[in-house]
C-alpha angles and dihedrals in degrees: 000000000000121000115235118253119263116268116260115267117267118256117253116270118277094031129107115243112250095029121101113260120243104245094183120116115251112278098020111132126228114267093205111091118236119254113284096252088061093048092063093049092049095046092057110048092171094055112133115231138162123236127197104225093206095060106005093243108163128207120197107198117191113218091205094054090045094052092042093048092047092047099045100034105027113179093010090062092052091050092051093053090047099252097130094164092057091044091056095044092050092048097046098041088047093050092047093049093044087068086071095032096256101107091112089070092066093053090050094046092048091047090056094045095045098091092055090045089052092045092051090047092061094041091050087053092058100261121140121227113234139167 
């Protein structure tokens, strides 16, 4: 009769059975780079973002993208981000001023004001601004 094989060795203390053990010496950093979305967040420590205190959801708005979107797309941009009031105001003021060929002023003014509009949107939803 054959003897049963010896039991497998116990994992080191502090590890979960069934998971691979970490064989790296203490203090040695991982050589695998983090995912690309984490690289951008780590590279710019002063980036402004908004965090929901209830579930820690974070939003990283880009001021350049906000200004460009408001300038090139006007009311459509504000509809896409959920600011219906600003979209209607942008459209109506633009149409009114285009009658005297000054509608472009509305698009430039809204493009300049867009970052603060987006900031207020997140603050009104209960998010907290952090850096």
